[in-house]
DOMAR-530151 format. One record per residue: residue number from 0; residue in three letters; x negated, y negated, z negated of N, C-alpha, C in turn. Coordinates in steps of 0.02 Angstrom, whole numbers. Atoms other than C-alpha are relative to their C-alpha. Layout:
<nodes>
NUM,ALA,X,Y,Z,X,Y,Z,X,Y,Z
...
</nodes>
This chain:
<nodes>
0,MET,32,-11,64,432,68,759,40,52,-39
1,THR,-33,-54,37,472,218,649,3,-17,-74
2,TYR,-9,8,72,541,201,474,19,67,-29
3,PHE,-15,-63,33,546,349,356,57,-11,-49
4,ILE,-59,8,41,717,365,276,-8,39,-65
5,GLU,7,-42,59,680,508,158,-73,17,-11
6,THR,69,-16,17,520,553,68,-24,63,36
7,LYS,22,-62,-32,518,727,144,-19,-9,73
8,GLU,18,14,-69,503,650,318,-66,-36,6
9,MET,63,37,-1,349,550,270,-58,50,5
10,PRO,57,-46,-5,184,632,321,-33,11,-68
11,CYS,27,-17,66,100,720,175,-58,-45,-21
12,PRO,54,43,25,-60,615,172,26,-65,-29
13,MET,-28,62,26,43,458,149,39,13,-65
14,ARG,-40,-17,58,162,539,26,-44,20,-59
15,CYS,45,-24,53,24,625,-73,-43,-56,-28
16,GLN,41,56,23,-84,469,-82,42,-49,-41
17,ALA,-44,46,37,63,363,-140,14,28,-70
18,TYR,-12,-31,65,100,487,-280,-63,0,-42
19,ALA,63,-4,37,-82,511,-329,-24,-68,-24
20,GLY,20,67,20,-108,324,-337,37,-26,-61
21,GLN,-39,22,58,21,309,-475,-11,43,-61
22,VAL,11,-47,54,-39,453,-583,-72,-3,-23
23,THR,67,-1,28,-189,457,-698,-4,55,-53
24,PRO,6,-52,51,-258,593,-809,-3,-28,-71
25,GLN,3,31,66,-272,469,-952,69,-1,-32
26,PRO,-65,5,33,-134,483,-1081,19,-73,-14
27,ARG,-24,67,15,-28,330,-1115,-17,-17,-72
28,ALA,16,22,68,-82,230,-1266,63,2,-43
29,PRO,-60,-5,42,36,261,-1412,32,-68,-15
30,ASP,-28,66,14,57,73,-1440,17,-38,63
31,ALA,-17,34,-63,88,34,-1255,75,-16,2
32,PRO,-71,18,-3,251,-59,-1224,37,44,50
33,ASP,-42,-42,-43,393,39,-1145,52,-44,34
34,ASN,-48,42,-37,497,-42,-1008,52,42,37
35,LEU,-48,-42,-34,614,100,-964,71,-30,-1
36,PHE,-68,25,6,774,19,-1028,5,-76,-6
37,ALA,0,73,7,724,-163,-1054,-70,-27,16
38,PRO,66,28,-14,583,-280,-1000,-41,-8,-63
39,VAL,43,10,58,433,-290,-1115,-4,-75,-14
40,PRO,-1,71,16,423,-456,-1208,-62,-38,23
41,GLU,60,37,-20,244,-498,-1159,0,-13,75
42,ASP,7,15,-71,195,-573,-992,-58,42,28
43,HIS,52,-44,-26,102,-432,-905,-18,-18,72
44,ALA,12,23,-68,114,-509,-731,-27,57,44
45,THR,27,-51,-45,2,-410,-613,-62,32,-29
46,HIS,59,-30,32,-125,-346,-738,20,64,-36
47,GLY,-12,-63,34,-140,-175,-814,-62,42,-1
48,ARG,57,-44,8,-251,-25,-832,-36,12,66
49,PHE,32,-10,-65,-291,-23,-645,-38,-62,24
50,ASP,35,62,-20,-374,-196,-644,-70,14,26
51,ALA,69,-14,-21,-548,-120,-627,-3,27,71
52,ALA,-1,-29,-67,-498,-30,-466,32,-47,51
53,ALA,-34,46,-46,-404,-178,-391,-49,-38,43
54,ARG,41,40,-46,-471,-274,-242,29,-71,3
55,ASN,-22,70,-3,-463,-463,-220,28,-20,67
56,GLY,-24,19,-67,-422,-463,-35,24,59,39
57,VAL,-26,-52,-45,-346,-367,107,-15,-22,71
58,ILE,10,16,-71,-384,-356,292,69,0,33
59,ALA,-66,6,-32,-231,-418,384,-9,-17,73
60,VAL,2,12,-72,-202,-416,571,70,-19,23
61,ASN,-64,21,-27,-63,-509,659,19,50,55
62,PRO,-19,-49,-50,31,-375,757,9,-29,70
63,ALA,-9,31,-66,74,-496,897,-67,-12,34
64,ALA,67,12,-28,-109,-544,921,-33,66,19
65,LEU,28,-66,-15,-161,-361,916,30,28,64
66,ARG,-34,-24,-60,-31,-315,1047,-22,-39,61
67,THR,22,42,-57,-82,-462,1158,-71,19,22
68,GLY,69,-19,-16,-266,-414,1147,-3,68,34
69,LEU,-2,-67,-30,-227,-233,1186,26,-3,71
70,LEU,-27,6,-68,-121,-280,1337,-50,-35,46
71,ALA,50,34,-41,-257,-399,1399,-57,48,17
72,GLY,52,-50,-14,-386,-260,1383,21,50,52
73,VAL,-25,-48,-49,-278,-138,1479,5,-34,69
74,ALA,-4,35,-64,-248,-270,1614,-69,-9,31
75,LEU,68,7,-27,-435,-301,1631,-26,67,26
76,LEU,21,-65,-24,-469,-115,1644,35,19,65
77,ALA,-38,-15,-61,-332,-97,1776,-25,-42,58
78,ALA,24,44,-53,-406,-244,1873,-70,20,23
79,GLY,66,-24,-21,-573,-154,1881,-59,-35,-34
80,TRP,55,33,35,-677,-252,1757,-42,50,-32
</nodes>
């Protein structure tokens, strides 16, 4: 498995999408809390201005099951199925 140590080694689609996903053309509200040097006092949890674009679920695949299925498929093809 490959891990990217530096950002410059990461493929551009991944790097560009990660950056674009954090930027918005909307200006920050003047009364928005600032958490640069200290946590904001309110409980913001996982909510914010991106709530409308958020999804409730994710498709997850167990890598071990995927690898086993792939190996079984290759074995069947090799056996002549």
